[in-house]
C-alpha positions in Angstrom: -7.1 22.4 32.6 -10.7 21.9 31.2 -9.8 24.1 28.2 -6.8 22.0 27.4 -8.6 18.8 27.9 -11.3 20.2 25.5 -8.8 21.2 22.9 -7.3 17.7 22.9 -10.8 16.2 22.6 -11.5 18.6 19.7 -8.0 17.8 18.1 -8.7 14.1 18.3 -12.2 14.5 16.8 -10.8 16.5 13.9 -8.1 13.9 13.2 -10.7 11.4 13.1 -12.6 13.5 10.6 -9.5 13.9 8.4 -8.8 10.1 8.5 -12.1 9.0 7.7 -12.8 11.5 4.8 -9.3 10.9 3.6 -9.8 7.1 3.5 -12.8 7.7 1.4 -10.8 9.8 -1.0 -8.1 7.2 -0.9 -10.6 4.7 -2.0 -11.8 6.8 -5.2 -8.2 7.4 -6.2 -7.3 3.8 -5.8 -9.9 2.7 -8.4 -8.9 5.5 -10.9 -5.2 4.7 -10.5 -5.9 1.0 -10.9 -8.1 1.7 -14.0 -5.2 3.4 -15.5 -2.9 0.4 -15.0 -5.5 -1.9 -16.2 -6.4 0.1 -19.6 -3.5 -1.2 -21.7 -4.6 -4.9 -20.8 -8.3 -3.9 -21.5 -7.5 -2.4 -24.8 -5.5 -5.3 -25.7 -8.1 -7.9 -24.7 -10.9 -6.3 -26.6 -8.6 -5.1 -29.6 -9.7 -1.6 -29.0 -7.6 1.7 -29.2 -6.8 4.8 -27.1 -9.0 7.1 -29.0 -12.1 5.0 -28.2 -11.1 4.6 -24.6 -10.2 8.3 -24.3 -13.7 9.4 -25.6 -15.4 7.1 -23.3 -13.4 8.1 -20.3 -13.8 11.6 -21.3 -17.7 11.3 -21.5 -17.7 9.6 -18.2 -15.5 12.4 -16.5 -17.6 15.2 -18.0 -21.0 13.6 -16.9 -19.7 12.6 -13.5 -17.9 16.1 -12.8 -21.2 18.0 -13.8 -22.9 16.1 -11.0 -20.8 18.0 -8.6 -23.4 20.9 -9.1 -25.6 18.7 -6.8 -23.5 20.3 -4.0 -25.8 23.3 -4.5 -28.7 21.4 -3.5 -27.9 19.1 -0.8 -26.5 21.7 1.7 -28.6 20.0 4.5 -27.5 16.3 3.9 -24.7 15.1 6.0 -21.3 14.4 4.7 -21.6 10.9 6.3 -24.7 10.0 4.3 -23.3 11.4 1.0 -19.9 9.7 1.5 -21.5 6.4 2.2 -23.7 6.5 -0.9 -20.6 7.4 -2.9 -18.7 4.6 -2.0 -21.4 2.2 -2.3 -22.1 3.3 -5.8 -18.5 3.2 -6.5 -18.3 -0.4 -5.4 -21.1 -1.2 -7.9 -19.2 0.4 -10.7 -16.0 -1.5 -9.9 -18.0 -4.8 -10.1 -19.6 -3.9 -13.3 -16.0 -3.5 -14.8 -14.9 -6.8 -13.3 -17.5 -8.8 -15.2 -17.8 -6.6 -18.3 -17.7 -8.5 -21.8 -16.7 -5.5 -23.6 -14.5 -2.4 -23.4 -17.8 -0.3 -23.5 -19.0 -1.9 -20.3 -15.8 -1.6 -18.6 -16.1 2.1 -19.3 -19.7 1.9 -18.2 -18.4 0.7 -14.9 -16.0 3.7 -14.8 -19.1 6.0 -15.5 -21.0 4.5 -12.6 -18.0 4.7 -10.3 -17.1 8.3 -11.2 -20.8 9.4 -11.2 -21.1 8.1 -7.6 -18.1 9.8 -6.5 -19.2 13.5 -7.0 -19.4 14.4 -3.2 -15.7 13.6 -2.6 -14.3 17.0 -3.6 -17.0 19.7 -3.0 -18.4 18.0 0.2 -15.0 17.0 1.6 -13.3 20.3 0.9 -16.2 22.2 2.5 -16.4 19.7 5.5 -12.8 20.1 6.3 -11.9 23.7 5.3 -14.6 25.0 7.5 -12.9 23.4 10.6 -9.5 24.8 9.8 -10.1 28.4 8.3 -6.7 29.6 9.1 -4.9 26.6 7.8 -6.8 25.9 4.6 -3.6 25.5 2.5 -2.6 22.7 4.8 -5.7 21.0 5.4 -6.8 20.9 1.8 -3.5 19.5 0.8 -4.1 16.7 3.3 -7.4 16.0 1.8 -5.7 15.8 -1.7 -2.9 13.9 -0.3 -5.1 11.2 1.3 -6.6 10.6 -2.0 -3.1 10.3 -3.6 -2.2 7.8 -1.0 -4.9 5.6 -2.6 -2.9 5.8 -5.8 0.0 4.2 -4.2 -2.1 1.1 -4.0 -2.3 0.8 -7.8 1.4 0.5 -8.8 2.3 -1.5 -5.6 -0.6 -4.1 -5.9 -2.5 -3.9 -9.2 0.3 -5.1 -11.5 0.8 -8.0 -9.2 -3.0 -8.8 -9.1 -2.9 -8.5 -13.0 0.0 -10.9 -13.2 -1.8 -13.5 -11.1 -5.5 -13.1 -11.8 -5.7 -10.9 -15.0 -7.1 -7.4 -15.4 -10.5 -8.6 -14.1 -9.0 -9.8 -10.8 -7.6 -6.3 -10.4 -11.2 -4.8 -10.7 -12.5 -7.4 -8.1 -9.6 -6.2 -5.8 -10.7 -2.6 -6.3 -14.1 -3.5 -5.6 -13.1 -4.9 -2.3 -11.2 -1.8 -1.4 -14.3 0.4 -2.2 -16.6 -1.9 -0.1 -14.3 -1.4 2.9 -14.3 2.4 2.5 -18.1 2.2 2.4 -18.1 0.4 5.9 -15.6 2.7 7.4 -17.5 5.7 6.4 -20.9 4.7 7.4 -19.8 3.4 10.8 -17.0 5.7 11.9 -17.3 9.1 10.5 -18.3 11.3 13.6 -21.4 12.7 11.9 -25.0 11.8 12.4 -27.2 10.9 9.4 -28.5 14.4 9.8 -26.5 17.4 9.1 -24.0 18.2 11.9 -24.4 21.7 13.5 -20.7 22.4 13.0 -21.2 22.1 9.1 -23.4 25.1 9.2 -22.5 28.7 9.5 -20.4 29.7 12.6 -22.5 31.0 15.5 -23.8 34.5 14.9 -22.9 34.5 11.3 -25.9 34.9 8.7 -25.8 32.5 5.9 -25.6 34.4 2.4 -28.2 33.4 -0.1 -26.4 31.0 -2.6 -27.3 33.0 -5.8 -26.2 36.4 -4.2 -23.0 34.6 -3.4 -22.8 33.1 -6.8 -23.1 36.5 -8.4 -20.6 38.1 -6.2 -18.1 35.4 -6.9 -18.4 35.6 -10.6 -18.1 39.3 -10.5 -14.5 38.8 -9.5 -11.8 38.8 -12.0 -9.7 36.3 -9.9 -12.6 33.9 -9.7 -13.0 33.7 -13.3 -9.2 33.2 -13.7 -9.2 30.3 -11.4 -11.9 28.6 -13.0 -10.6 29.3 -16.5 -7.0 28.0 -15.4 -8.6 24.9 -14.0 -10.2 24.1 -17.4 -6.9 24.5 -19.1 -4.6 22.8 -16.7 -6.9 19.7 -16.8 -4.9 18.7 -19.7 -2.0 17.9 -17.5 -3.3 17.5 -14.1 -3.2 14.6 -11.8 -4.8 11.3 -11.7 -7.5 11.8 -14.5 -4.8 12.4 -17.2 -1.4 11.6 -15.8 -2.6 8.5 -14.0 -4.3 7.2 -17.2 -1.6 8.1 -20.1 1.7 7.5 -18.0 1.1 3.8 -17.6 0.0 3.5 -21.3 3.3 5.4 -22.3 5.4 3.1 -20.2 3.7 -0.1 -21.5 3.0 0.7 -25.1 5.6 3.1 -26.2 8.6 2.1 -24.1 7.6 -1.5 -23.8 8.6 -1.5 -20.1 8.2 -4.7 -18.1 5.4 -5.0 -15.5 8.0 -4.5 -12.7 9.5 -1.4 -14.4 6.1 0.1 -14.8 5.3 -0.7 -11.3 8.4 0.9 -10.0 8.0 4.2 -12.1 4.4 4.7 -11.1 5.2 4.1 -7.4 7.8 6.9 -7.6 5.2 9.1 -9.4 2.6 8.4 -6.8 5.0 9.0 -4.0 5.6 12.5 -5.4 1.7 12.9 -5.6 1.6 12.1 -1.7 4.3 14.4 -0.6 3.8 17.0 -3.1 0.5 18.5 -1.9 1.6 18.4 1.7 5.0 20.1 1.0 3.6 22.9 -1.4 0.3 23.3 0.8 2.2 24.2 4.1 4.7 26.2 1.8 1.9 28.2 0.3 0.5 29.1 3.9 3.8 30.6 4.6 4.8 32.2 1.2 1.5 33.1 -0.3 -1.1 30.8 -2.2 -0.8 32.6 -5.5 3.0 32.6 -5.6 3.3 29.0 -4.9 0.7 28.1 -7.4 2.3 30.0 -10.2 5.8 28.4 -9.5 3.9 25.0 -9.4 2.6 25.7 -12.9 6.2 26.3 -14.2 7.6 23.4 -12.7 5.0 21.2 -13.7 5.5 21.9 -17.2 9.2 21.4 -17.0 8.6 18.0 -15.2 6.3 16.7 -17.9 8.7 17.7 -20.7 11.5 16.1 -18.9 9.6 12.8 -18.2 8.9 12.1 -21.9 12.0 13.5 -23.6 14.9 12.5 -21.3 16.8 9.1 -21.6 14.9 5.8 -21.1 16.8 4.5 -18.2 14.6 3.2 -15.3 16.5 5.7 -13.0 15.8 8.6 -15.1 12.2 7.7 -15.6 11.8 7.2 -11.9 13.5 10.5 -10.9 11.4 12.5 -13.5 8.4 10.5 -12.6 8.7 11.8 -9.0 8.7 15.3 -10.2 5.7 14.8 -12.3 3.8 13.4 -9.3 4.8 16.3 -7.0 3.7 19.2 -9.3 1.0 17.8 -11.6 -0.8 16.5 -8.3 -0.3 19.5 -6.3 -2.1 22.0 -8.9 -5.7 21.1 -7.6 -5.0 21.6 -3.9 -3.0 24.8 -4.5 -5.8 26.3 -6.9 -8.8 25.3 -4.6 -6.9 26.9 -1.5 -6.5 30.2 -3.4 -10.3 29.7 -4.4 -11.3 29.1 -0.8 -10.0 32.4 0.2 -12.8 33.9 -1.8 -15.6 31.9 0.0 -17.7 32.4 3.1 -18.2 29.5 5.4 -21.9 29.1 5.0 -21.7 28.6 1.3 -18.6 26.9 1.0 -20.2 23.5 -0.2 -21.9 25.4 -2.9 -19.0 27.3 -3.9 -16.8 24.3 -4.1 -19.4 22.6 -6.2 -19.2 25.4 -8.7 -15.3 25.2 -8.6 -15.1 21.5 -9.3 -18.0 21.3 -11.7 -16.6 24.0 -14.1 -13.0 23.0 -13.7 -13.4 19.3 -14.1 -16.4 18.7 -16.2 -15.4 20.9 -18.9 -11.7 20.1 -18.3 -12.5 16.5 -18.7 -12.6 16.8 -22.5 -8.8 16.9 -22.3 -9.0 13.0 -21.9 -10.6 12.6 -25.2 -8.4 15.1 -26.8 -5.3 13.4 -25.5 -6.5 9.9 -26.4 -7.0 11.0 -30.0 -3.6 12.7 -29.9 -1.9 9.5 -28.6 -3.5 7.5 -31.4 -2.8 10.0 -34.2 0.7 11.6 -33.3 2.0 9.5 -30.5 2.7 9.7 -26.8 5.5 12.4 -27.0 3.3 15.0 -28.7 0.6 14.2 -26.2 2.8 14.9 -23.3 4.0 18.0 -24.7 0.5 19.1 -25.2 0.0 18.2 -21.5 3.0 20.4 -20.4 1.6 23.4 -22.6 -1.7 23.5 -20.7 0.3 24.3 -17.4 2.1 27.1 -19.0 -1.1 28.8 -20.4 -3.0 28.1 -17.1 -0.2 29.8 -15.3 -0.4 32.7 -17.5 -4.0 33.1 -17.0 -3.5 32.9 -13.1 -0.6 35.4 -13.3 -2.7 37.9 -15.3 -6.1 37.3 -13.7 -5.1 37.3 -10.2 -2.8 40.3 -10.0 -5.0 42.2 -7.6 -5.8 41.7 -4.0 -9.2 40.0 -4.2 -12.1 40.1 -1.5 -9.5 41.3 1.0 -7.5 38.2 0.7 -3.7 38.6 0.4 -3.0 36.3 -2.5 0.7 36.7 -2.3 
């Protein structure tokens, strides 16, 4: 009876962990998705163009993602402290964008917000995956999905706020959301300001020196393949690219109304919510590698379908749903396969390398796609996005053929 009661208490505590870390992730995504919807209005207000915005966003993303290397040096800092500082800094960034007198300062706000948000992926993934070592596909998909739930706030609320209060009102709204996540994490995450014992190595397991682990990881062909595929697939993956250029495509190329844009983006983000959960649990049953490869193929098809099919609202909504499912599931599926290669004591450092390499270098795609939109149009840019999934899939298919580190990749 005590064991059952103890298990219930443990399950309740873990659900609370997932909820609070997930809300923090949702706040970060709400800002990024809201930024994507506000960008067409910002470009118009300051008479700018997508090449300028793409380069500035790319610079901010590269710098911010590179900061994830800090995960290597803050292994003794608690998740509660890091997430509180993250959301506080993100709130400041949103306020800067709200009062910015030029497009450059709007992008500075994005730089501050994204730079502050570096702990979410490496610290959050390590914090949660260490608690669910046998269900990493499912638990990491929940972490990603929690962030994608935040993206649903954007098409549901931000267009309404823009219509009533302008694009600056949208940034004030996002500032309030991030302020609330700051308070929640600071007061409710069940972690002391010092590092939780549970976040360290399991009892009796020796922590491996980071550089030994780092060299061991990079000696594996599969690790290199996953890092390279992440750099390539960043050209078509998730909120940093799809969440920025899809609203712009609907607004500037198809001249959709605010309602239509909101409807299509809502269906896309519904796909972003259900996709990682569905494919993550499927990967735990059918094999992490197999499902990741299928996701690359289907993601490429969905991007091509979205930009080339008819222009009816129904067609855009259905194809947008598929784009959301497959482009937003790539990250969780790839990091699940990567987590199979990590030891628990150095999970945070390993994820720091994973996200830094994949996302900081991959962020160059934002600039490339911004220039592509300006020079050759949205259709060509979306086809380029689809091609990144094809190439990334080939890299994973060739580079992870063998059984790595004793982990059954199939």
